[in-house]
VOSEKE-998352 format. One record per residue (C-alpha): x, y, z; residue number from 1; residue in one letter. Coordinates in nm, 2 decimals. Example, Ala and Ser with C-alpha at 12.3 -4.5 7.8 and 13.67 -1.06 7.14 Angstrom:
<rs>
<x->1.23; y->-0.45; z->0.78; k->1; r->a>
<x->1.37; y->-0.11; z->0.71; k->2; r->s>
</rs>
This chain:
<rs>
<x->-9.39; y->3.81; z->8.03; k->1; r->m>
<x->-9.50; y->4.13; z->8.19; k->2; r->i>
<x->-9.74; y->4.19; z->7.91; k->3; r->i>
<x->-9.98; y->3.92; z->8.04; k->4; r->r>
<x->-10.08; y->4.07; z->8.37; k->5; r->k>
<x->-10.02; y->4.44; z->8.36; k->6; r->a>
<x->-10.34; y->4.53; z->8.18; k->7; r->g>
<x->-10.37; y->4.36; z->7.84; k->8; r->d>
<x->-10.48; y->4.67; z->7.64; k->9; r->t>
<x->-10.22; y->4.89; z->7.80; k->10; r->l>
<x->-9.93; y->4.66; z->7.74; k->11; r->l>
<x->-10.01; y->4.54; z->7.39; k->12; r->k>
<x->-10.00; y->4.90; z->7.26; k->13; r->t>
<x->-9.78; y->5.06; z->7.53; k->14; r->v>
<x->-9.63; y->5.34; z->7.32; k->15; r->m>
<x->-9.98; y->5.46; z->7.20; k->16; r->t>
<x->-10.12; y->5.44; z->7.55; k->17; r->i>
<x->-9.83; y->5.64; z->7.70; k->18; r->i>
<x->-9.88; y->5.91; z->7.43; k->19; r->a>
<x->-10.25; y->5.91; z->7.49; k->20; r->s>
<x->-10.20; y->5.95; z->7.86; k->21; r->f>
<x->-9.99; y->6.25; z->7.81; k->22; r->w>
<x->-10.22; y->6.40; z->7.54; k->23; r->l>
<x->-10.50; y->6.41; z->7.80; k->24; r->m>
<x->-10.27; y->6.62; z->8.01; k->25; r->l>
<x->-10.13; y->6.85; z->7.74; k->26; r->v>
<x->-10.33; y->7.16; z->7.83; k->27; r->p>
<x->-10.24; y->7.14; z->8.20; k->28; r->a>
<x->-9.88; y->7.03; z->8.14; k->29; r->v>
<x->-9.80; y->7.27; z->7.86; k->30; r->v>
<x->-9.96; y->7.55; z->8.07; k->31; r->s>
<x->-9.73; y->7.43; z->8.36; k->32; r->g>
<x->-9.44; y->7.43; z->8.12; k->33; r->n>
<x->-9.51; y->7.80; z->8.04; k->34; r->t>
<x->-9.50; y->7.89; z->8.40; k->35; r->v>
<x->-9.18; y->7.70; z->8.44; k->36; r->q>
<x->-9.04; y->7.86; z->8.13; k->37; r->a>
<x->-9.14; y->8.20; z->8.27; k->38; r->q>
<x->-8.96; y->8.12; z->8.59; k->39; r->q>
<x->-8.66; y->8.00; z->8.40; k->40; r->g>
<x->-8.66; y->8.30; z->8.17; k->41; r->a>
<x->-8.69; y->8.53; z->8.47; k->42; r->a>
<x->-8.40; y->8.35; z->8.64; k->43; r->a>
<x->-8.16; y->8.35; z->8.34; k->44; r->v>
<x->-8.28; y->8.66; z->8.17; k->45; r->q>
<x->-8.35; y->8.88; z->8.47; k->46; r->s>
<x->-8.30; y->9.26; z->8.42; k->47; r->d>
<x->-7.99; y->9.30; z->8.64; k->48; r->s>
<x->-7.95; y->9.65; z->8.78; k->49; r->k>
<x->-7.63; y->9.56; z->8.95; k->50; r->a>
<x->-7.31; y->9.73; z->8.84; k->51; r->d>
<x->-6.97; y->9.56; z->8.87; k->52; r->d>
<x->-6.92; y->9.66; z->9.23; k->53; r->t>
<x->-7.26; y->9.51; z->9.33; k->54; r->q>
<x->-7.19; y->9.20; z->9.13; k->55; r->t>
<x->-6.85; y->9.15; z->9.29; k->56; r->a>
<x->-7.01; y->9.19; z->9.63; k->57; r->a>
<x->-7.27; y->8.92; z->9.54; k->58; r->t>
<x->-6.99; y->8.69; z->9.43; k->59; r->v>
<x->-6.80; y->8.75; z->9.76; k->60; r->q>
<x->-7.12; y->8.69; z->9.95; k->61; r->s>
<x->-7.18; y->8.37; z->9.76; k->62; r->e>
<x->-6.83; y->8.26; z->9.83; k->63; r->n>
<x->-6.86; y->8.33; z->10.20; k->64; r->k>
<x->-7.19; y->8.14; z->10.21; k->65; r->t>
<x->-7.02; y->7.85; z->10.02; k->66; r->a>
<x->-6.73; y->7.85; z->10.27; k->67; r->d>
<x->-6.97; y->7.82; z->10.56; k->68; r->t>
<x->-7.17; y->7.55; z->10.39; k->69; r->q>
<x->-6.85; y->7.36; z->10.31; k->70; r->a>
<x->-6.75; y->7.37; z->10.67; k->71; r->e>
<x->-7.09; y->7.25; z->10.79; k->72; r->e>
<x->-7.13; y->6.97; z->10.54; k->73; r->t>
<x->-6.78; y->6.82; z->10.52; k->74; r->q>
<x->-6.87; y->6.51; z->10.71; k->75; r->t>
<x->-7.22; y->6.47; z->10.57; k->76; r->a>
<x->-7.27; y->6.14; z->10.39; k->77; r->e>
<x->-7.48; y->6.30; z->10.11; k->78; r->a>
<x->-7.25; y->6.60; z->10.06; k->79; r->e>
<x->-7.21; y->6.72; z->9.70; k->80; r->k>
<x->-6.88; y->6.88; z->9.64; k->81; r->k>
<x->-6.86; y->7.15; z->9.38; k->82; r->y>
<x->-6.68; y->7.23; z->9.17; k->83; r->p>
<x->-6.59; y->6.89; z->9.04; k->84; r->v>
<x->-6.35; y->6.94; z->8.75; k->85; r->t>
<x->-6.09; y->6.74; z->8.57; k->86; r->e>
<x->-5.82; y->6.81; z->8.32; k->87; r->p>
<x->-5.90; y->6.79; z->7.95; k->88; r->v>
<x->-5.64; y->6.59; z->7.75; k->89; r->a>
<x->-5.42; y->6.82; z->7.54; k->90; r->g>
<x->-5.58; y->7.14; z->7.66; k->91; r->r>
<x->-5.45; y->7.39; z->7.91; k->92; r->n>
<x->-5.71; y->7.66; z->7.84; k->93; r->d>
<x->-6.01; y->7.46; z->7.97; k->94; r->v>
<x->-6.11; y->7.21; z->8.24; k->95; r->v>
<x->-6.41; y->6.98; z->8.23; k->96; r->a>
<x->-6.69; y->7.06; z->8.48; k->97; r->f>
<x->-6.88; y->6.75; z->8.59; k->98; r->i>
<x->-7.22; y->6.73; z->8.77; k->99; r->d>
<x->-7.25; y->6.35; z->8.79; k->100; r->a>
<x->-7.57; y->6.36; z->8.99; k->101; r->g>
<x->-7.75; y->6.55; z->8.71; k->102; r->n>
<x->-7.57; y->6.39; z->8.42; k->103; r->g>
<x->-7.41; y->6.71; z->8.30; k->104; r->f>
<x->-7.06; y->6.78; z->8.17; k->105; r->r>
<x->-6.91; y->7.07; z->7.98; k->106; r->v>
<x->-6.57; y->7.24; z->7.93; k->107; r->n>
<x->-6.52; y->7.57; z->8.10; k->108; r->i>
<x->-6.23; y->7.82; z->8.08; k->109; r->p>
<x->-5.94; y->7.74; z->8.31; k->110; r->a>
<x->-5.89; y->8.11; z->8.37; k->111; r->e>
<x->-6.19; y->8.12; z->8.61; k->112; r->l>
<x->-6.16; y->8.10; z->8.98; k->113; r->e>
<x->-6.44; y->7.86; z->9.07; k->114; r->l>
<x->-6.66; y->7.90; z->9.38; k->115; r->y>
<x->-6.80; y->7.58; z->9.53; k->116; r->p>
<x->-7.17; y->7.61; z->9.63; k->117; r->l>
<x->-7.20; y->7.29; z->9.84; k->118; r->g>
<x->-7.54; y->7.13; z->9.86; k->119; r->v>
<x->-7.76; y->7.35; z->9.65; k->120; r->n>
<x->-8.08; y->7.23; z->9.46; k->121; r->p>
<x->-8.04; y->7.48; z->9.17; k->122; r->v>
<x->-7.71; y->7.67; z->9.15; k->123; r->a>
<x->-7.43; y->7.43; z->9.10; k->124; r->v>
<x->-7.13; y->7.65; z->8.99; k->125; r->l>
<x->-7.01; y->8.00; z->8.99; k->126; r->r>
<x->-6.68; y->8.13; z->8.85; k->127; r->g>
<x->-6.51; y->8.45; z->8.79; k->128; r->e>
<x->-6.20; y->8.61; z->8.63; k->129; r->n>
<x->-6.19; y->8.93; z->8.83; k->130; r->k>
<x->-5.92; y->9.09; z->8.62; k->131; r->e>
<x->-6.13; y->9.06; z->8.30; k->132; r->k>
<x->-6.47; y->9.08; z->8.47; k->133; r->g>
<x->-6.58; y->8.75; z->8.31; k->134; r->l>
<x->-6.83; y->8.55; z->8.52; k->135; r->r>
<x->-6.98; y->8.21; z->8.48; k->136; r->l>
<x->-7.30; y->8.06; z->8.63; k->137; r->a>
<x->-7.43; y->7.70; z->8.58; k->138; r->i>
<x->-7.77; y->7.61; z->8.72; k->139; r->d>
<x->-7.98; y->7.30; z->8.71; k->140; r->v>
<x->-8.35; y->7.26; z->8.80; k->141; r->s>
<x->-8.65; y->7.04; z->8.75; k->142; r->a>
<x->-8.86; y->7.15; z->8.46; k->143; r->v>
<x->-9.20; y->7.03; z->8.58; k->144; r->d>
<x->-9.34; y->6.92; z->8.91; k->145; r->s>
<x->-9.61; y->6.70; z->8.75; k->146; r->k>
<x->-9.36; y->6.45; z->8.61; k->147; r->g>
<x->-9.12; y->6.40; z->8.31; k->148; r->p>
<x->-9.21; y->6.57; z->7.99; k->149; r->l>
<x->-9.27; y->6.39; z->7.66; k->150; r->m>
<x->-9.04; y->6.48; z->7.36; k->151; r->p>
<x->-9.30; y->6.71; z->7.20; k->152; r->f>
<x->-9.34; y->6.89; z->7.53; k->153; r->q>
<x->-8.97; y->6.95; z->7.55; k->154; r->v>
<x->-8.99; y->7.12; z->7.21; k->155; r->e>
<x->-9.28; y->7.33; z->7.33; k->156; r->a>
<x->-9.09; y->7.43; z->7.64; k->157; r->f>
<x->-8.80; y->7.56; z->7.43; k->158; r->r>
<x->-9.05; y->7.75; z->7.21; k->159; r->e>
<x->-9.22; y->7.90; z->7.52; k->160; r->d>
<x->-8.88; y->8.00; z->7.66; k->161; r->f>
<x->-8.77; y->8.18; z->7.35; k->162; r->l>
<x->-9.11; y->8.37; z->7.32; k->163; r->r>
<x->-9.09; y->8.48; z->7.69; k->164; r->l>
<x->-8.73; y->8.59; z->7.65; k->165; r->v>
<x->-8.82; y->8.81; z->7.35; k->166; r->k>
<x->-9.12; y->8.95; z->7.54; k->167; r->n>
<x->-8.91; y->9.04; z->7.84; k->168; r->s>
<x->-8.76; y->9.33; z->7.65; k->169; r->v>
<x->-9.10; y->9.51; z->7.66; k->170; r->k>
<x->-9.10; y->9.51; z->8.04; k->171; r->d>
<x->-8.73; y->9.60; z->8.08; k->172; r->s>
<x->-8.65; y->9.90; z->8.29; k->173; r->a>
<x->-8.28; y->9.90; z->8.21; k->174; r->n>
<x->-8.25; y->9.92; z->7.83; k->175; r->g>
<x->-8.24; y->9.55; z->7.77; k->176; r->k>
<x->-8.16; y->9.43; z->7.42; k->177; r->k>
<x->-8.17; y->9.09; z->7.26; k->178; r->i>
<x->-7.88; y->9.07; z->7.02; k->179; r->l>
<x->-7.96; y->8.71; z->6.91; k->180; r->s>
<x->-8.19; y->8.43; z->7.01; k->181; r->s>
<x->-8.28; y->8.09; z->6.87; k->182; r->g>
<x->-8.23; y->7.72; z->6.88; k->183; r->e>
<x->-7.89; y->7.56; z->6.82; k->184; r->v>
<x->-7.76; y->7.21; z->6.83; k->185; r->e>
<x->-7.43; y->7.13; z->7.02; k->186; r->l>
<x->-7.28; y->6.78; z->7.03; k->187; r->a>
<x->-7.62; y->6.64; z->6.94; k->188; r->g>
<x->-7.80; y->6.84; z->7.22; k->189; r->q>
<x->-8.06; y->7.10; z->7.12; k->190; r->k>
<x->-8.04; y->7.42; z->7.32; k->191; r->a>
<x->-8.19; y->7.77; z->7.33; k->192; r->v>
<x->-7.91; y->8.03; z->7.28; k->193; r->h>
<x->-7.96; y->8.39; z->7.38; k->194; r->v>
<x->-7.72; y->8.68; z->7.38; k->195; r->v>
<x->-7.85; y->9.00; z->7.55; k->196; r->s>
<x->-7.73; y->9.32; z->7.71; k->197; r->t>
<x->-7.87; y->9.56; z->7.97; k->198; r->n>
<x->-7.75; y->9.89; z->8.12; k->199; r->l>
<x->-7.58; y->9.90; z->8.46; k->200; r->t>
<x->-7.75; y->10.12; z->8.72; k->201; r->t>
<x->-7.55; y->10.42; z->8.63; k->202; r->d>
<x->-7.64; y->10.39; z->8.27; k->203; r->g>
<x->-7.27; y->10.42; z->8.16; k->204; r->k>
<x->-7.20; y->10.05; z->8.06; k->205; r->r>
<x->-7.37; y->9.75; z->7.92; k->206; r->r>
<x->-7.34; y->9.40; z->8.07; k->207; r->l>
<x->-7.36; y->9.12; z->7.82; k->208; r->l>
<x->-7.50; y->8.77; z->7.88; k->209; r->r>
<x->-7.43; y->8.48; z->7.65; k->210; r->d>
<x->-7.64; y->8.19; z->7.77; k->211; r->e>
<x->-7.74; y->7.84; z->7.67; k->212; r->y>
<x->-8.05; y->7.66; z->7.80; k->213; r->v>
<x->-8.08; y->7.28; z->7.76; k->214; r->f>
<x->-8.41; y->7.11; z->7.84; k->215; r->v>
<x->-8.45; y->6.74; z->7.88; k->216; r->t>
<x->-8.75; y->6.54; z->7.99; k->217; r->q>
<x->-8.69; y->6.62; z->8.36; k->218; r->n>
<x->-8.42; y->6.88; z->8.39; k->219; r->r>
<x->-8.32; y->7.23; z->8.27; k->220; r->m>
<x->-7.95; y->7.32; z->8.25; k->221; r->f>
<x->-7.84; y->7.69; z->8.21; k->222; r->v>
<x->-7.49; y->7.79; z->8.13; k->223; r->v>
<x->-7.44; y->8.17; z->8.13; k->224; r->m>
<x->-7.14; y->8.39; z->8.07; k->225; r->y>
<x->-7.16; y->8.75; z->8.19; k->226; r->i>
<x->-6.91; y->9.03; z->8.10; k->227; r->m>
<x->-6.88; y->9.39; z->8.00; k->228; r->d>
<x->-7.01; y->9.43; z->7.64; k->229; r->e>
<x->-6.67; y->9.56; z->7.53; k->230; r->k>
<x->-6.51; y->9.23; z->7.64; k->231; r->r>
<x->-6.74; y->9.02; z->7.42; k->232; r->y>
<x->-6.52; y->9.02; z->7.10; k->233; r->p>
<x->-6.26; y->8.83; z->7.30; k->234; r->e>
<x->-6.50; y->8.55; z->7.39; k->235; r->y>
<x->-6.76; y->8.55; z->7.12; k->236; r->q>
<x->-6.60; y->8.27; z->6.92; k->237; r->e>
<x->-6.45; y->8.08; z->7.22; k->238; r->r>
<x->-6.78; y->8.04; z->7.41; k->239; r->i>
<x->-6.95; y->7.83; z->7.13; k->240; r->p>
<x->-6.63; y->7.61; z->7.12; k->241; r->e>
<x->-6.65; y->7.55; z->7.49; k->242; r->w>
<x->-7.02; y->7.47; z->7.46; k->243; r->m>
<x->-6.96; y->7.21; z->7.19; k->244; r->e>
<x->-6.81; y->6.99; z->7.46; k->245; r->s>
<x->-7.15; y->6.95; z->7.64; k->246; r->v>
<x->-7.26; y->6.61; z->7.74; k->247; r->e>
<x->-7.60; y->6.53; z->7.90; k->248; r->i>
<x->-7.63; y->6.17; z->8.01; k->249; r->s>
<x->-7.90; y->5.94; z->8.14; k->250; r->q>
<x->-8.02; y->5.99; z->8.50; k->251; r->v>
<x->-8.17; y->5.69; z->8.68; k->252; r->w>
<x->-8.42; y->5.64; z->8.96; k->253; r->k>
<x->-8.47; y->5.33; z->9.18; k->254; r->k>
<x->-8.80; y->5.13; z->9.17; k->255; r->i>
<x->-8.89; y->4.85; z->9.41; k->256; r->n>
<x->-9.18; y->4.61; z->9.44; k->257; r->v>
<x->-9.32; y->4.68; z->9.78; k->258; r->e>
<x->-9.29; y->4.40; z->10.03; k->259; r->g>
<x->-9.01; y->4.23; z->9.83; k->260; r->t>
<x->-8.64; y->4.28; z->9.77; k->261; r->s>
<x->-8.71; y->4.30; z->9.39; k->262; r->l>
<x->-8.56; y->4.63; z->9.27; k->263; r->a>
<x->-8.37; y->4.79; z->8.99; k->264; r->t>
<x->-8.31; y->5.13; z->8.83; k->265; r->e>
<x->-8.50; y->5.29; z->8.54; k->266; r->v>
<x->-8.45; y->5.61; z->8.35; k->267; r->p>
<x->-8.57; y->5.91; z->8.55; k->268; r->a>
<x->-8.79; y->6.01; z->8.26; k->269; r->s>
<x->-9.01; y->5.70; z->8.32; k->270; r->c>
<x->-9.36; y->5.75; z->8.48; k->271; r->i>
<x->-9.56; y->5.49; z->8.67; k->272; r->s>
<x->-9.79; y->5.29; z->8.45; k->273; r->l>
<x->-9.91; y->5.05; z->8.72; k->274; r->k>
<x->-10.27; y->4.94; z->8.67; k->275; r->d>
<x->-10.44; y->5.03; z->9.01; k->276; r->p>
<x->-10.71; y->4.76; z->8.95; k->277; r->s>
<x->-10.45; y->4.48; z->8.94; k->278; r->e>
<x->-10.46; y->4.30; z->9.28; k->279; r->v>
<x->-10.36; y->3.94; z->9.19; k->280; r->s>
<x->-9.99; y->4.01; z->9.21; k->281; r->m>
<x->-9.73; y->4.25; z->9.34; k->282; r->t>
<x->-9.58; y->4.47; z->9.06; k->283; r->m>
<x->-9.43; y->4.79; z->8.94; k->284; r->e>
<x->-9.45; y->4.92; z->8.58; k->285; r->v>
<x->-9.27; y->5.23; z->8.45; k->286; r->y>
<x->-9.23; y->5.36; z->8.10; k->287; r->g>
<x->-9.15; y->5.66; z->7.88; k->288; r->n>
<x->-9.20; y->5.71; z->7.50; k->289; r->e>
<x->-8.92; y->5.46; z->7.42; k->290; r->s>
<x->-8.95; y->5.17; z->7.66; k->291; r->i>
<x->-9.16; y->5.01; z->7.94; k->292; r->m>
<x->-9.00; y->4.83; z->8.23; k->293; r->v>
<x->-9.20; y->4.60; z->8.46; k->294; r->g>
<x->-9.11; y->4.41; z->8.78; k->295; r->l>
<x->-9.36; y->4.14; z->8.90; k->296; r->v>
<x->-9.37; y->3.90; z->9.19; k->297; r->s>
<x->-9.60; y->3.60; z->9.16; k->298; r->y>
<x->-9.68; y->3.32; z->9.40; k->299; r->p>
<x->-9.51; y->3.01; z->9.28; k->300; r->a>
<x->-9.85; y->2.83; z->9.27; k->301; r->g>
<x->-9.93; y->3.02; z->8.95; k->302; r->q>
<x->-9.64; y->2.84; z->8.78; k->303; r->f>
<x->-9.70; y->2.47; z->8.87; k->304; r->t>
<x->-9.45; y->2.36; z->8.61; k->305; r->f>
<x->-9.17; y->2.55; z->8.77; k->306; r->m>
<x->-8.91; y->2.37; z->8.99; k->307; r->p>
<x->-8.80; y->2.52; z->9.32; k->308; r->p>
<x->-8.49; y->2.67; z->9.16; k->309; r->a>
<x->-8.37; y->2.72; z->8.80; k->310; r->l>
<x->-8.00; y->2.63; z->8.86; k->311; r->g>
<x->-7.84; y->2.29; z->8.77; k->312; r->n>
<x->-8.14; y->2.16; z->8.58; k->313; r->l>
<x->-8.12; y->1.86; z->8.34; k->314; r->q>
<x->-8.19; y->1.93; z->7.97; k->315; r->q>
<x->-8.53; y->1.75; z->8.00; k->316; r->t>
<x->-8.62; y->1.98; z->8.30; k->317; r->e>
<x->-8.51; y->2.29; z->8.12; k->318; r->k>
<x->-8.72; y->2.19; z->7.82; k->319; r->a>
<x->-9.03; y->2.14; z->8.04; k->320; r->a>
<x->-8.98; y->2.49; z->8.19; k->321; r->v>
<x->-8.95; y->2.65; z->7.85; k->322; r->l>
<x->-9.26; y->2.47; z->7.72; k->323; r->e>
<x->-9.45; y->2.56; z->8.03; k->324; r->g>
<x->-9.37; y->2.93; z->8.00; k->325; r->l>
<x->-9.45; y->2.93; z->7.63; k->326; r->k>
<x->-9.79; y->2.77; z->7.69; k->327; r->q>
<x->-9.87; y->3.01; z->7.97; k->328; r->k>
<x->-9.78; y->3.31; z->7.76; k->329; r->l>
<x->-10.00; y->3.18; z->7.48; k->330; r->a>
<x->-10.30; y->3.14; z->7.72; k->331; r->a>
<x->-10.24; y->3.49; z->7.88; k->332; r->d>
<x->-10.21; y->3.67; z->7.55; k->333; r->t>
<x->-10.49; y->3.47; z->7.38; k->334; r->k>
<x->-10.24; y->3.35; z->7.12; k->335; r->g>
<x->-10.13; y->3.69; z->7.01; k->336; r->t>
<x->-9.77; y->3.64; z->7.11; k->337; r->a>
<x->-9.55; y->3.55; z->6.81; k->338; r->a>
<x->-9.19; y->3.44; z->6.76; k->339; r->g>
<x->-9.14; y->3.31; z->7.11; k->340; r->y>
<x->-8.78; y->3.21; z->7.20; k->341; r->k>
<x->-8.67; y->3.10; z->7.54; k->342; r->g>
<x->-8.33; y->3.02; z->7.68; k->343; r->e>
<x->-8.16; y->2.98; z->8.02; k->344; r->f>
<x->-7.92; y->3.26; z->8.11; k->345; r->v>
<x->-7.76; y->3.41; z->8.42; k->346; r->t>
<x->-7.84; y->3.76; z->8.54; k->347; r->v>
<x->-7.70; y->3.92; z->8.85; k->348; r->s>
<x->-7.57; y->3.58; z->8.96; k->349; r->g>
<x->-7.91; y->3.41; z->8.93; k->350; r->h>
<x->-8.02; y->3.15; z->8.68; k->351; r->s>
<x->-8.33; y->3.26; z->8.49; k->352; r->c>
<x->-8.52; y->3.22; z->8.16; k->353; r->v>
<x->-8.48; y->3.49; z->7.90; k->354; r->k>
<x->-8.78; y->3.50; z->7.66; k->355; r->a>
<x->-8.82; y->3.72; z->7.35; k->356; r->t>
<x->-9.14; y->3.75; z->7.15; k->357; r->y>
<x->-9.36; y->4.00; z->6.97; k->358; r->e>
<x->-9.71; y->4.13; z->7.05; k->359; r->v>
<x->-9.90; y->4.38; z->6.85; k->360; r->s>
<x->-9.59; y->4.51; z->6.68; k->361; r->g>
<x->-9.39; y->4.56; z->7.00; k->362; r->s>
<x->-9.08; y->4.36; z->7.10; k->363; r->n>
<x->-9.10; y->4.20; z->7.44; k->364; r->n>
<x->-8.81; y->4.07; z->7.64; k->365; r->e>
<x->-8.85; y->3.91; z->7.98; k->366; r->s>
<x->-8.64; y->3.74; z->8.25; k->367; r->y>
<x->-8.81; y->3.49; z->8.48; k->368; r->t>
<x->-8.65; y->3.39; z->8.82; k->369; r->f>
<x->-8.75; y->3.15; z->9.10; k->370; r->v>
<x->-8.65; y->3.22; z->9.46; k->371; r->k>
<x->-8.79; y->3.14; z->9.80; k->372; r->d>
<x->-9.13; y->3.02; z->9.67; k->373; r->g>
<x->-9.19; y->3.31; z->9.44; k->374; r->r>
<x->-9.16; y->3.36; z->9.07; k->375; r->v>
<x->-9.01; y->3.70; z->8.97; k->376; r->y>
<x->-9.02; y->3.86; z->8.63; k->377; r->e>
<x->-8.84; y->4.16; z->8.48; k->378; r->l>
<x->-8.99; y->4.26; z->8.15; k->379; r->g>
<x->-8.93; y->4.51; z->7.87; k->380; r->f>
<x->-9.16; y->4.63; z->7.59; k->381; r->v>
<x->-9.03; y->4.85; z->7.31; k->382; r->f>
<x->-9.08; y->4.92; z->6.94; k->383; r->k>
<x->-8.84; y->4.73; z->6.70; k->384; r->p>
<x->-8.70; y->5.06; z->6.57; k->385; r->e>
<x->-8.59; y->5.16; z->6.92; k->386; r->q>
<x->-8.38; y->4.85; z->6.97; k->387; r->e>
<x->-8.04; y->5.01; z->6.93; k->388; r->k>
<x->-8.13; y->5.32; z->7.14; k->389; r->a>
<x->-8.28; y->5.13; z->7.43; k->390; r->i>
<x->-8.03; y->4.84; z->7.45; k->391; r->r>
<x->-7.80; y->5.04; z->7.69; k->392; r->p>
<x->-8.11; y->5.10; z->7.91; k->393; r->v>
<x->-8.19; y->4.73; z->7.93; k->394; r->i>
<x->-7.83; y->4.65; z->8.01; k->395; r->t>
<x->-7.83; y->4.91; z->8.30; k->396; r->h>
<x->-8.16; y->4.78; z->8.43; k->397; r->v>
<x->-8.03; y->4.42; z->8.43; k->398; r->l>
<x->-7.70; y->4.51; z->8.59; k->399; r->e>
<x->-7.88; y->4.69; z->8.88; k->400; r->n>
<x->-8.14; y->4.41; z->8.93; k->401; r->l>
<x->-8.18; y->4.30; z->9.30; k->402; r->k>
<x->-8.37; y->3.99; z->9.39; k->403; r->i>
</rs>
């Protein structure tokens, strides 16, 4: 039912509108992405002039800082504890590193001593095998301050990143070489994979970096292994095998209709699509390229056919509610809604009406509640071909609905 009042043109063609919205911003956003890619490339491909002694000192310094942070934040409610690892069934050579807050998981070698970094907005893990000189760094950061990227922008980000990595050789002051670079796919996740070397300060040895960069609509994950170049044959085949275990899961953000208790969680990649000109009701609308989610609070007077509550109704009363909702939908959409089907269901312990219908080629699914003199709606809009992919999102939104 959210289609009716959230701006008719916007909601009847939601996917096209979202794409158009982002297309208007492409020059600025892609430019912003290039800056972000430059920063990312600088961070993960920086021309290190440190030799092993300097690197060990850095690790020790990080460790001391982490110890201090751990002591200071032990009792903090929002404390993040790193590293978070768990055993991998049937494996003794690896453990699984888990960053639940960012939806990231990957197997890492059990031979590493891991250094917790406490509350840190970017660097989430450091590890080292001092005997072999093998080091690991895992970082997470936001990819764009303007908001989530669209899928084509994620592709552009990876292309920019690769281009900047290749160009970084020209400005290198320590004999940097790119041994290989390109896009790979690991466990269904696309990544930029770069293997590079650079001379230590004394010019006697080469340090090798084998790194993977994953970009989603709102996050960038970097996994980097660093070692003496002579050590690489020992790990060259093992690192890709570890990386095949990577899992990047959905991250959620809370949305709330101001002045009400109506709230839920939507994918973090969703942007606000609220029509600022809409003043007749309280609402929030969020969407990405796959789905739109809306929360609306109406005065009960707009639904004169609705009883004070939807629980324990007689069949005749239920039929009257379903017919009333059907007629209101037809009036609000000027008869463009097709295939309407309504039924009484229970969501989050509340009786409600679930309605499904189609408008302008998009599937619509709404849930209507009555409580304390208000009518609340939770609505979804998505393309039919996205049904399977977005069903888990709908389930999560429903499970986290607060009324």
